[in-house]
N, C-alpha and C positions, 0 to 999 in steps of 0.2 A: 343667141350672142348678145342680146340685151340683157339676159338674166347672168350671164358671165360678166359683163361690164359692171353690172351692180354689185356683183358679188366681191370684184377687186375693189370697187370703190369703198365698200363697207371695211374690207380688210386694210385699206391705206389710212381710212379714218380711226379704225381700231387702234392701229399701230401707232397713229399720231397722238390719240389721246393717252397711249401707255406711256410714250416718250414722254409728254407732258408731265403725267403722274409721277414717272420717275425723277424726271429734273426737279418736280416741285417736293418731293420728298427728300433729295439731295440738299436742295436749299433750306428745308427745315432743319436737317441734320445739321447743317453748317451753322445755322441760326442756334440750335441748341447747343453746340458744342464750342460757343465762341468764347465761353467763360475760361476754357482752358488756355486761351491766349495769354491770360493774367500771368501765365507761368513765364512769359517773354518781357515781363515788367521787372525791374531790379530796383532794390532800395526806395520801395514805395513809400514809406514814412516811418518815422521812429515812434514807437509806442513805449515810452520809458516805464520802468517799475523801479520806483525810487526804494531804495533799501532803508527801512525804519525812518528814523529821523535824522539820518546822515546825508551828506552831500553827494552821496554816490547813487548812481542807477545803473541799471542793465537794460539792453533791449536785445532783441533778435533781428537780423538783416538777411535778406534773401538775395545773393550773389550770384554771379555766374558760375563761382566755383562752389557754390553750395551755400548752405546756411551758416552764418557767423554770429556768434554771440559777442556782444561788447560790454565791458565795463567802463564807466565814464565816472571821472572826477569832475563834478560841476564847478569846483573852486577853478580849476586850471583848464578843464576841457580835455585833459589827457584821456586816452581811452585804450584798454587793453582788449585783445582778441581771443577766442578760444573757439572750439568747435563744439562745444557744449556749455549748458549752465553749470553743470557739475564740475567741468573743468575749471571754469571761472571760480567757483567757490573753492576749489582745492588750493588754487594758485592765491587767493586772498580770502583766506577764512576770517581773519579778523574784522573784515568789513561786514560781514554777516552777522555779526554778534550783536549789532544795533536792534534795540526791539522797541516797539510803541509802547507808551504808557497806557495804563488802563484808564477809562473814564468812570466818573462817579455817575450812576444810573438815576439816582435819587431814590424816594420811598419805594419800597417793594409793594407790588401786588400780588396776592395769593389768594385762592379760592373766590376770586371775585371782591374781595376786601382791600380797601387802599389804606395802608399804613400812614399814620400822621408823621411829618417831619421830626417830631420829638419821641417818636415810638411808644407813645403813650396809649394811642387811640387806633381804631380801625373803622373805617367807613365803608358802608355797602349799601346795595339797594335789594330789597325783598319785598315781593308783592308790589312792585311799582313805587315803593316809598323808600326814603332815605332813612338809615340806622346809625348809629355809633355804638361801639362798646368798647371797653377797655381791652388793650392788645393782649394782657395777661390772663383775662378773664377774671381778675380779683378785685376790680374796683367798681364792681355793682353790675346789676343787670343792663341789658341792651337799652337804648334809648331810641324812640322814633322822633326824628326832626320833621316829619312829614306825616301827614294822614290822609291827604286828598289825591293821592296818586290811583289812577285806574289803568284798566288794560288799554284804554284808548287815549288816555292823558297821562303819561307817567314820566317818572324823573329818570334821567339818564344815569348809566351806570359809570360814565366817566367823570367821576368825583376828583376835583382837585382841591387839596389843601393849601391854605395859606401858609407862608413859610414859618410863621408863629404858632402854627397848629391851632389857632383860635376861631377860624373861619372855613367853610367849606363853600366853593362854587361848583355849580353843575348846570345843567339844561332842563326844562319841562318840555317836553314833545306831546304835541296833540297830533295823534296820527291821521292818516289819511288812506282810504283805501286805494291801494295801487292798481293800476291798470296792469293785466296780464295778456300777454299775446300768445297764441298757439302756434308750435313748430311741429308739424307732421313729418316724421321720419319715416319715408316710405318703403325703405329697405335696408332696415337694421341688420345687423350681423347676428344678433342674438335670437332672431326668431323670424318667422315667415311673415306674419301680420305685421302691419305699421304700428308704430309708437307714437303717441303724443306727448308733446313736451310742452311745458308752460314755463314762460319768463316774466318777471316783473319788468314792466316797460312803461314809464309814463312818458305822456306824449303832450305837446303843447296844449296849454288850455286846462289841462287835468288839475284836479286837487292836489295840493303838495302839502306834507307834513310841516308844522309850524313848530320851531323851537324857540323858546326865550330863556335868558339867563335868570338863575335863581341864586340867592345867598343865605347860607344857614350860619347863625352864631352859635358855636359849640358850647361856649360857656354858658350862655343864657337859655341854651336847648330851645332855640326858635329860629324861626325863618324870618330875614328882614325882608320886608315888603319893597318891590321894586316897580316902577311905573314902565312897563313894556309895550304900552299900546302901539307906540310909533313903529315896533318892530314885528309886528303881526302879519303885515302884508309883505310876505318875504319869499325870496328864493331860498335862501340860506342863511343860517346865523351859527357861528362857531366860537367856543372860547379859545383865547390865546394867551392865557397864563396870567399869574399873579406878578404884582410888583415885589421887588425883593424885601422891601421893608412892610409887606402885608398892609399897604394902606388900600389897596384896590386891586382888581382883577381886571382884565380887558377881554373885547369880543370883536368880532367882525360880522358885519351885517350886510346882506346884498338883496336889496329890494327887488321884488318881483317885476320882471321887465328889464332888470341890469341896468337902470338909469340912474340909480343912486346907490351909493356905497359908504358905509360909515364904519369908522373905527371908535369903538365906544369905551370908556373907562368907568367902571361901578366902584363908587366909595364904599369902602368895607365897613364904615360906622354906620351911615345913614341910608346907604343904597341909592344915592343920587347919582345920575347917569350923565355924563358929558362928551362931546365928541370931540376926537383929537384930529380927525380928518372927516370931512363930508364931501364926497365926490358928486357932482351930478352933471348929467349929459342929456341933450336934447335927443341924442341917437342911442348910443350904448356906451356903457363903461365895459372895455375889454379886461374883465377882471382876472382873467387867466394869465395876465402879464403884471399883474401885482406884485409889489415888493415893499416890505416893510421891515426895518430894524430900530428897535428902540435903543436909546442911548441913556446912559447914567441914571439907570432903573426909572426911565420914562420922563425924564427931564426934557429930553429932545427925541424927535422920531425923524427917521430917513424914510421918506415915502416916495412911491413912484405914481405919477401922474401925467395925463396929456392935456392938462387944463390950458397950455399955451400952444396947442396944437401939435405937440411933438412928445414923444414918451420920455421923460426926464426924471430926475431925482431932486427932491425938495427936502428942506430941514425945515420940520414943524417944531414950534414951542410947545412942549408938553403941559404947560399950564393954561396957555390960551387958546392953542389949537391954530394959532395964526403961523404964517410961513415966515420963518426968520429970514431964509436966502434960498435962492434956487441953487443947487449944488451943480448940476448939469445944464448946459443952454446951447441952443443952435439949431439949424434946420437937419438935425440928424436924431438918431434915437438909441436910447439904452436899450440893449437887448437883454443882457442878463447881469446882476450883480454877482461877483465871484465871492469876495468877502469884503469885510470892514475891518479896518485896522483902527481900533478906538485910541490906542496910544499915540500914534502918528496922526490921528483925525484925518484919515483918508478913506477913500473907497475906491476899490478894485473892480472894474467891470469890462464887460464886452459892449463895444458899440458899433453901429454902421451907418453910412453915409457922411463919413466925415469929410470926404473929398469930393469935390464937383467932377473930377474927371475920372474917378473910381468908380466901379459898380457899387451902387449904394446898398447893396445886402452884403457886401464884404464885411466881416466882422474884425475888429481891433482890440487889442488888450489895452486898456487904458487906466488912468489914476486921475484922482481929483482930491482936493482938501475939502472937508466939509463946508468951508465958506465959500466954495466955487472957485478958489484959486489954484494956481500950480497944476493946471490939466496938461496931462502927458498922454501921448500915443506910445506906449511902450512896444509896439510891433508895426513900425511905419511902413514896411514893404507893401506894395500893391498887390493883396491877394486877401483869401479869406484864411483867418488865422486860428488854430485850435492849439489851446495850450494845456500844459501838465505841469502842475506846481509841485516845488519839493515839499516836505512836510512842513517847514517853518515859513514856506511862502517867499523865500529869498531868490531861489533860481527856478527857471521854468524851461522846458523845451517847447519850442514854438514851431508847429509844422504849418507852414502857408503854402498856398496853391490856388489855383483857378481852373475850371474847366479847361482853358487852354494854356495852363502852366503847371507842369509836372511838379509834384510835391519838393519843397526845401525843407529840410529839418535842421533847425539852429538851437545852439544853447544859448540862454541869456540870464542877466542877473538883473532883479529889479533896480531901477535908478539907474542903469548903465545905457548908454545908447549903443555902445560898440557890440557886436555878437562875440561871445567867448569863443565859440567854436562851430564851425558848420559840420554837422554830424553827418548828414547824407544828403544827396540829390538824386531824384527819382530819374532813373534811366529807361527809356522807350524807344531806344534804338532798334532793338530786334523787333519791336512791334510795328514800327513804322516801316520797317523793311517786308513785312507782309502785307502792306498795303492799308493798314490802318490810317485813318483820318482824324486828325486833332479836332475835338470839338470846338465850335467858334461862338465866343460871346458875341451877342449883337445887341444894339440898342436902337430904338426908333422912338419917334414922338407918338403919343397916344390920342385919344379923342379930341383932347382940347387943343391940339397942336403944340403944347409946350411942355407936358409932363413926359419925362423919359421912362420908357418902358423897356425892361430887360429880359432877356432872355437867351437861349441856346440852340444852336443849330448842330444836328448830327448828321453827318454824309455816311454812306456804305464804304466797306472796303472797296479798293480798287474803283474808286468814284471816277466817272469820266464826266468832265463839264460840257462835253459836246451833246451830251444825252439830255432828255427831257425826263425829270422826276416828279411823279405824285409828292404832294406833302402831306404829312399826317402830324396833328398835335396831339401830344400827350397832356392832358388837362386835368388839373386838380385846383379849384379856385374856392376851397373852403376858406372863409374870413378868419380863422384862428392863427393863420401862419402864411409863410411864403414858402414855394416848394421849388423853384428852380435850383439845382444842385450848383453849389459855388465851390465844391472842393474838386480837385482833380480826380477823375475817376474813369479810366480807359474803356472799360468794358460797363456800360450802364444797364441795370436789368431791364428787359422787355425793350427799350429804346434802341440798344444797339441791335438787338437780335431783328427787331422789325426793320431798322434801317438796311440790314443784310438782304431783306427780301426785295430791295431795289426801291427805297424811298428816302426822301430827306424829312427827318423826324425833328420836330421843334417843341421846346418847353419854354413857357412865357408866365411871367408874373404880371397879371393886369391889374388894374383898380379894383378895390373891393377886397384885395387879400392884404396881410398884415405887413408890419416892420418898414412902413414909410410914414408919412404923416397921418394925423388924424383924418384930415380932409381925403386922403388917398383911401384910406380904410373906410370911410363912411358912405362910399358908393355902395355898400353891398346892403345897407340899411333898409329893411323892409322890400328888398329888391334883390334876392339872390338869383334871379333868372338873369340877371346882368352878366354875371361871372366874369366881368371885365372883357365881354366879346367885343366891342367897338375897338378897344385898344389892341386886342389880341390880331383881329383882322387887320388892322393898320399895319401893325408889326409885321405880319406875314408879308403883306403887299409891299411893303418898304424893301424887305429881304428880296422879295421876287425882283422887284426892280434893280437890285444890284445884281442878282443872280438869276439870269435869264433860263437857267435849266430848272428853276423851281416853278412848276406847272400849277398856277392858282385856279386853273379850271377842274382839277383834280385834288380837292383837299379833303382829307379824312380828320376823325377825331375819335380819340378814346378815353376813358377815365374809369376809375374805381370810386364808389361810395358817393361822397359829394361830387366826385369826378365823373361819376356814372349819371347823376343828375344833369351835370353840364354838358356831358356828351350828347345826351338826347335833346337838351334845350337848344344846342346848336342847329338841329335839323327843325325844330320849332320856330325860333325867333330869327334865326340868322341863315336860313337854306339858300339864299341867293349866293351864299359863298361856300358853305360846307356841303358837301355832297354824301358823305357816309359817315356813321357813327357806330361805335361799339360802346354799349353802356353796361359796366360789371356793377352788380349789386347796389344799383341807384336808389337814392331816396328821391323820389320822382314827385312826392308832395310833402311839403316840410309839415304839415299837420300829422303825418303818419309817422314821423321820424322822432327820436329822442329828444326830450324836453329841453335839456340844457343847452344843446348846441343851437337847435332851433329858434327858441324864444331869444336868446342871446342877440341873433342877427336880424330875426324877424318881427321881435317884440311881443308884448303882451299888454291886454288881452289879444286873442286871435282874431285877426280883421281881414279884410278883403285882400290885403296884401299878399296873403298865403296864397289865396287862389289866383292872383295875378302871375305868381312864379310857379304855379303848378304845372308839371308836364301832363299831369292826369286831364285836367281841365282844359289844356290846350293842345291836347292829342291831336285835335282835327286839324292842326296847323301843318302837321308832318309833311316834309318833302324830302325826297333823297332815300337812302338805304340805312335802315336800321337794324341793328343785332341786339337783342337785350339778353344778358346771362346774370344769373342769379342762382344761389342756393337755398334749398327748401329750409335749412337749419341755421338761417342767418339770425343772430341775437344782437346784431348791431344796427342793421337796418331791417326793419320788419318786411319779410318776404312779400307781404300783401301789398307792398308799396308797387312793386314791379308787376304783380298780378292785377293790380288796379289800372295801372297804364295799359297793361295789355288789353284789359275789358274795354276801355276807352277807345284804343286804336281799332278794335273789331267793331265797335258800334259807329266809328267814323269810316268804316270800309278802307283802313288805311293798309297797305302791305307792309309786312316786316318779318323778321326772323326773330326765333327765340329759342334760348337753351336754357331749361331749368334743371339743376343739377341735385340728384338724389344724395343726401348724406353731407351736402357742402355747406358750410357755414359762410361767414364773411370774407375770409381770407381765400379769395379765387386767384388763380395764376400758376395752376399746374400746367404740366406740358399739354393735355388735352385742351384746356380753355385757350392757352397761348396760340396753339395751332389753329384752332377755330378763328381767333383773330387774324392770324396770317390768311387764312384761307377767305376770310370775309373781304378783307381789303384787297387780295390779291383779284377777287372775282369783281369787286366793285371799282377800283380805282386803276390797278396795274395793267392797263389795256393798251 
């Protein structure tokens, strides 16, 4: 009798497990097919295709009746519909006759030889030295302009002639032995045995090549000496072109450690170098956001700088290097210069943070005169604006949206406040009818109790506020940008499907990320372990106070790459709040990762700050549930970075899970990996 009862009990448990597995599989299938629901979104956004240099464009629009093609006259806003692009072309053939004009590409380069502007000479590098010879071979034999080039210290083949064909500028580079990392492909398709691959991969602290500008006088057949000692201690140096009158050429220099950035000009007569811009910082200069535009052949220069604490445009005097005036000003940032109108003396650019009551990451298309007057926001609606200009930049299509505002596509003319025509408004009625939940833009105070921290809340379909939901954060805290999506996107990759498993998913930009003030950004300096966590935690707690269904006793986190480093760091440095983490292809020690990214934020020389931020050296602090996932062929983040943290966790007797993927690189996120993400959080949080 006892044996019979035991048998029945086993059968019941087995059936229960099978039911759970079936239910889980169905949930996964639903999550995997979520993207098909995008078919229930109509008129999502207008992507205009401008026709040549005309004021006409066409676009394709998905509507309930099917796909419709529209031809639009930008001057009037009138549009014509057709079932296909071919039909539009047949109806209005004359519009498609407009063609773009070709552009002059400058001196030709062939067989590694660079033609002089007057077509009389060719310049080239052979055996690491610079030579010239007549272009037709009739003006005498070749001439060596240098004789000191060697295999390890050579002249660059990037030779640039002065417009008057009398001078040549190039770089002389002292080579450095580049570190190589091994990647073992354990199960190649081509053979049974593993394959060993090598990749050049410089890491923080490694010796780097050094390039300095050089100048040759072609008429005198000699090299003009330059004093380049200041530029030896470098991360990079690049030539940026000749002046139109051949008086000088320019270069940009980034000092090793990214705390000094120089725009230099080399006098073509005597080789004297003067500085047009000399940016210095006690932390870092985010050179990836640099912008420069030379005016009137270098008489003036537009230059991007954070010298007043915000990223703005300055007008620099080309003779003195002094600031003539600040072109943009205020507690907001210039995100990107779109173009410079030299005739009207205006700069057109994208800016964010213009309005105190608006999400400070929303971008607006703006203009301002060189002297800093007549600032205009050309796209004033509350939203994130994406623009597409006509060929002459007179008209543009503006698509604006927010995570909680479906896209509106309008047609505008530069200089006019009124919208010419509203082209489309995104329709999500059918999606809402399926139970889809609109994402919520949420703002809360950061660690200082003053700074606004912005993020987005995502809820599952058929959300029930009477239930309790675990919270999962999607994190990426790389200081080179900001990452919370500001456009409307009804189905967001991974986030939407994970929410469908029964979670509230959040994404936040904390301090240390880009596109706010310099002070906001500088939090990351020598401190990548911070990752904005004090702000993120306060943000989630504030949201949970407002929404009682957010269970902050069950908070998970996941991220890729730098986000993978962040995800594990949550369980090392903030394990009183985060309970479970999935780390994809993480950089777990910044000394193991690529040189440019890590030295920019962690500094040079390599010091103890790298150790303080290391997940490897702090692995003994782990509390909570951790899943590490990476690929053996990752040439973006050295796979050894994850294996070293595994080694440290084992030595510290810490329990964790690991998925090491054969044949996979840095781009993880296939069905299998995402299902493992679901499975892990469902086991650790969804109880």
